NUGUMI-611521 format. One record per residue: x, y, z of N, C-alpha, C in turn; residue number from 1. Coordinates in Angstrom, 2 decimals. Atoms other than C-alpha are relative to their C-alpha. Layout:
# NUGUMI-611521
+---------+---------+---------+---------+---------+---------+---------+---------+---------+------+
|     npx |     npy |     npz |    capx |    capy |    capz |     cpx |     cpy |     cpz | miba |
+---------+---------+---------+---------+---------+---------+---------+---------+---------+------+
|       X |       Y |       Z |       X |       Y |       Z |       X |       Y |       Z |  NUM |
...
+---------+---------+---------+---------+---------+---------+---------+---------+---------+------+
END
This chain:
# NUGUMI-611521
+---------+---------+---------+---------+---------+---------+---------+---------+---------+------+
|     npx |     npy |     npz |    capx |    capy |    capz |     cpx |     cpy |     cpz | miba |
+---------+---------+---------+---------+---------+---------+---------+---------+---------+------+
|   -1.13 |    0.89 |    0.06 |   83.22 |   90.63 |  105.13 |    0.45 |   -0.15 |   -1.46 |    1 |
|   -0.54 |    0.07 |    1.36 |   85.48 |   90.54 |  102.09 |    0.15 |   -1.45 |   -0.45 |    2 |
|   -0.23 |    1.32 |    0.58 |   85.71 |   87.56 |   99.77 |    1.49 |   -0.24 |   -0.11 |    3 |
|   -1.43 |    0.34 |    0.05 |   89.03 |   85.72 |   99.54 |    0.67 |    0.61 |   -1.23 |    4 |
|   -0.61 |   -0.55 |    1.22 |   89.63 |   87.00 |   95.99 |    0.12 |    1.53 |    0.05 |    5 |
|   -0.11 |   -1.44 |   -0.17 |   89.34 |   90.58 |   97.26 |    1.14 |    0.40 |    0.94 |    6 |
|   -1.05 |   -0.27 |   -0.98 |   92.23 |   90.24 |   99.74 |    1.37 |   -0.32 |   -0.58 |    7 |
|   -1.40 |    0.26 |    0.36 |   95.91 |   90.58 |   99.00 |    0.59 |   -0.87 |    1.10 |    8 |
|   -0.59 |    0.92 |   -0.96 |   98.18 |   88.13 |  100.75 |    0.90 |    0.63 |    1.04 |    9 |
|   -0.91 |   -0.65 |   -0.95 |  100.31 |   90.68 |  102.58 |   -0.79 |    0.92 |    0.93 |   10 |
|    0.67 |   -0.85 |   -0.98 |   99.48 |   92.77 |  105.61 |    0.03 |    1.47 |   -0.43 |   11 |
|    0.15 |   -1.41 |    0.36 |   98.71 |   96.49 |  105.59 |    1.34 |    0.73 |   -0.10 |   12 |
|   -1.31 |   -0.65 |    0.03 |  102.28 |   97.56 |  106.37 |    0.74 |   -0.35 |   -1.29 |   13 |
|   -0.69 |    0.42 |    1.21 |  103.69 |   95.53 |  103.50 |   -0.68 |    0.57 |   -1.24 |   14 |
|    0.70 |   -0.56 |    1.15 |  101.00 |   96.77 |  101.13 |    0.42 |    1.45 |   -0.24 |   15 |
|   -0.40 |   -1.40 |    0.16 |  102.19 |  100.33 |  101.79 |    1.29 |    0.14 |   -0.81 |   16 |
|   -1.25 |   -0.07 |    0.76 |  105.54 |   99.48 |  100.13 |    0.10 |   -1.05 |   -1.10 |   17 |
|   -0.01 |    1.06 |    1.00 |  104.59 |   96.62 |   97.81 |   -0.14 |    0.58 |   -1.41 |   18 |
|    0.10 |   -0.52 |    1.37 |  105.22 |   97.32 |   94.10 |   -1.23 |   -0.53 |   -0.75 |   19 |
|    1.18 |    0.55 |    0.66 |  102.17 |   95.19 |   93.21 |   -1.30 |    0.64 |    0.48 |   20 |
|    1.20 |   -0.60 |   -0.58 |   99.74 |   97.19 |   95.34 |   -0.37 |    1.28 |   -0.74 |   21 |
|    0.41 |   -1.11 |    0.86 |   98.55 |   99.39 |   92.51 |   -1.44 |   -0.29 |   -0.41 |   22 |
|    1.39 |    0.25 |    0.40 |   94.82 |   99.80 |   91.88 |   -0.08 |   -0.51 |   -1.44 |   23 |
|    0.17 |    0.59 |    1.32 |   93.86 |   97.62 |   88.95 |    1.08 |   -1.00 |   -0.37 |   24 |
|   -1.08 |    0.95 |    0.26 |   97.09 |   95.59 |   89.10 |   -0.17 |   -1.23 |    0.88 |   25 |
|    0.12 |    1.24 |   -0.75 |   97.10 |   91.97 |   90.19 |    1.30 |   -0.36 |    0.69 |   26 |
|   -1.19 |    0.60 |   -0.63 |   99.47 |   90.34 |   92.65 |    0.39 |   -1.16 |   -0.91 |   27 |
|   -0.40 |    1.08 |    0.91 |  101.49 |   88.10 |   90.33 |    0.17 |   -1.32 |    0.75 |   28 |
|   -0.13 |    1.32 |   -0.62 |  101.67 |   84.37 |   90.98 |    1.39 |   -0.21 |    0.57 |   29 |
|   -1.36 |    0.15 |   -0.49 |  105.43 |   84.72 |   91.55 |    0.19 |    0.61 |    1.39 |   30 |
|   -0.11 |   -0.65 |   -1.30 |  104.83 |   86.84 |   94.67 |   -0.21 |   -1.03 |    1.11 |   31 |
|    0.11 |    0.95 |   -1.12 |  105.39 |   84.86 |   97.89 |   -1.29 |    0.18 |    0.78 |   32 |
|    1.20 |   -0.27 |   -0.78 |  102.34 |   86.49 |   99.45 |   -1.28 |   -0.21 |   -0.79 |   33 |
|    1.18 |    0.21 |    0.83 |   99.99 |   85.70 |   96.57 |   -0.49 |   -1.44 |    0.06 |   34 |
|    0.41 |    1.40 |   -0.10 |   99.87 |   81.97 |   97.32 |   -1.25 |   -0.10 |    0.86 |   35 |
|    1.25 |    0.19 |   -0.75 |   96.51 |   80.76 |   98.59 |    0.10 |   -1.28 |    0.83 |   36 |
|   -0.04 |    1.17 |   -0.88 |   96.46 |   78.46 |  101.60 |   -1.38 |   -0.34 |    0.56 |   37 |
|    1.36 |    0.28 |   -0.46 |   92.69 |   78.41 |  102.04 |   -0.40 |   -1.42 |   -0.39 |   38 |
|    0.42 |    1.37 |    0.32 |   91.10 |   74.96 |  102.15 |   -0.92 |   -0.07 |   -1.22 |   39 |
|    0.90 |   -0.02 |    1.17 |   88.69 |   76.02 |   99.39 |    0.75 |    0.17 |   -1.31 |   40 |
|   -0.78 |   -0.23 |    1.22 |   91.52 |   76.73 |   96.93 |    0.29 |   -1.32 |   -0.71 |   41 |
|   -0.29 |    1.17 |    0.84 |   91.76 |   74.20 |   94.12 |    0.20 |    0.50 |   -1.42 |   42 |
|   -0.27 |   -0.43 |    1.37 |   93.31 |   74.71 |   90.71 |   -1.04 |   -0.62 |   -0.92 |   43 |
|    1.03 |    0.46 |    0.94 |   90.63 |   74.47 |   88.04 |    0.64 |   -0.74 |   -1.16 |   44 |
|   -0.49 |    0.78 |    1.12 |   91.00 |   72.07 |   85.17 |   -1.12 |   -0.13 |   -1.02 |   45 |
|    1.00 |    0.19 |    1.06 |   89.25 |   71.53 |   81.86 |   -0.45 |    1.31 |   -0.60 |   46 |
|    0.40 |   -1.22 |    0.71 |   88.28 |   74.05 |   79.24 |   -1.40 |    0.46 |    0.37 |   47 |
|    1.36 |   -0.41 |   -0.32 |   84.62 |   73.99 |   80.24 |   -0.03 |    0.88 |    1.25 |   48 |
|   -0.04 |   -0.83 |   -1.20 |   85.55 |   75.47 |   83.62 |    0.86 |    1.25 |   -0.24 |   49 |
|   -0.90 |   -1.14 |    0.19 |   88.48 |   77.67 |   82.63 |   -0.53 |    1.02 |   -1.00 |   50 |
|    0.56 |   -0.91 |    0.99 |   86.59 |   79.16 |   79.69 |   -1.37 |    0.55 |    0.39 |   51 |
|    1.29 |   -0.50 |   -0.47 |   83.55 |   80.07 |   81.80 |   -0.12 |    1.49 |   -0.34 |   52 |
|    0.10 |   -1.40 |    0.43 |   82.44 |   83.31 |   80.11 |   -0.73 |    0.90 |    0.99 |   53 |
|    0.80 |   -0.79 |   -0.92 |   80.28 |   84.40 |   83.03 |    0.77 |    0.58 |    1.18 |   54 |
|   -0.75 |   -0.45 |   -1.17 |   82.89 |   84.77 |   85.78 |    0.76 |    1.29 |   -0.31 |   55 |
|   -0.66 |   -1.29 |    0.18 |   84.29 |   88.29 |   86.23 |    1.46 |   -0.13 |    0.40 |   56 |
|   -1.42 |    0.20 |   -0.28 |   88.03 |   87.74 |   85.95 |    0.72 |    1.31 |    0.33 |   57 |
|   -0.58 |   -1.27 |   -0.43 |   88.63 |   91.42 |   86.71 |   -0.21 |    0.23 |    1.50 |   58 |
|    0.32 |   -0.18 |   -1.42 |   87.33 |   90.98 |   90.28 |    1.14 |   -0.33 |    0.96 |   59 |
|   -1.02 |    0.34 |   -1.00 |   90.28 |   89.26 |   91.99 |    1.18 |    0.97 |    0.01 |   60 |
|   -1.20 |   -0.84 |   -0.11 |   93.33 |   91.13 |   93.26 |    1.26 |   -0.84 |   -0.13 |   61 |
|   -1.14 |    0.90 |    0.16 |   95.57 |   88.07 |   92.90 |   -0.18 |   -0.82 |   -1.27 |   62 |
|    0.03 |    0.75 |    1.26 |   96.42 |   86.38 |   89.62 |   -0.39 |   -1.46 |    0.22 |   63 |
|    0.26 |    1.41 |   -0.28 |   96.21 |   82.93 |   91.23 |   -1.50 |   -0.29 |    0.12 |   64 |
|    1.45 |    0.19 |   -0.14 |   92.47 |   83.43 |   91.83 |   -0.67 |   -0.29 |   -1.34 |   65 |
|    0.62 |    0.17 |    1.32 |   91.74 |   83.48 |   88.11 |   -0.10 |   -1.46 |   -0.44 |   66 |
|    0.05 |    1.43 |    0.35 |   92.43 |   79.73 |   87.87 |   -0.45 |   -0.85 |    1.19 |   67 |
|    0.48 |    0.71 |   -1.18 |   90.91 |   78.79 |   91.24 |   -1.43 |   -0.48 |   -0.24 |   68 |
|    1.32 |    0.59 |    0.21 |   87.95 |   76.43 |   91.02 |   -1.06 |    0.67 |    0.89 |   69 |
|    0.94 |   -0.66 |   -0.91 |   86.30 |   78.06 |   94.07 |   -0.41 |    1.36 |   -0.54 |   70 |
|    0.31 |   -1.32 |    0.55 |   86.55 |   81.53 |   92.52 |   -0.87 |   -0.12 |   -1.25 |   71 |
|    0.75 |    0.15 |    1.24 |   85.27 |   80.35 |   89.14 |   -1.44 |   -0.41 |    0.28 |   72 |
|    1.35 |    0.47 |   -0.33 |   82.27 |   78.63 |   90.75 |   -0.79 |    0.97 |    0.86 |   73 |
|    0.72 |   -0.83 |   -0.97 |   81.44 |   81.20 |   93.45 |    0.28 |    1.49 |   -0.12 |   74 |
|   -0.36 |   -1.41 |    0.14 |   82.98 |   84.47 |   92.29 |   -1.07 |    0.80 |   -0.71 |   75 |
|    0.99 |   -0.86 |    0.66 |   81.14 |   87.42 |   90.82 |   -0.11 |   -0.30 |   -1.50 |   76 |
|    0.23 |    0.24 |    1.43 |   79.64 |   87.13 |   87.39 |   -0.10 |    1.34 |   -0.72 |   77 |
|    0.09 |   -1.20 |    0.82 |   79.72 |   89.63 |   84.58 |   -1.48 |    0.31 |   -0.20 |   78 |
|    1.40 |   -0.41 |    0.16 |   76.48 |   91.56 |   84.46 |   -0.29 |    0.19 |   -1.48 |   79 |
|    0.38 |   -0.11 |    1.42 |   74.86 |   91.11 |   81.08 |   -1.18 |    0.95 |   -0.14 |   80 |
|    1.09 |   -0.96 |    0.23 |   72.72 |   93.90 |   79.75 |   -1.09 |   -0.68 |   -0.80 |   81 |
|    1.15 |    0.65 |    0.66 |   69.26 |   92.82 |   78.70 |   -0.44 |    0.76 |   -1.22 |   82 |
+---------+---------+---------+---------+---------+---------+---------+---------+---------+------+
END
C-alpha cells in the first residue's frame, strides 16, 4: 500500500496527459488535484518542525506534502551514513 505522499491527486488517465507528471517533478500547490483532503493533513507550523533535517523532502510527489505535519512526523527520513 502506498503512502499518501507517494500518490498524485489525479487519476491514471489524467496523469497520462498531465504536464506535472514528470519523474522527479512535484505536483505544484496551484494544481487543483494536488490539494489534500485526508483527515491526517495539517499544515505544519514553527521552525522546529519545518526545519526538521531528518525528513526526506524528496520523497513526496506533491509540493503540499512538504509542509504537512503528518508527512514531517511520519514520512521517510534521510538515511545517514555511519
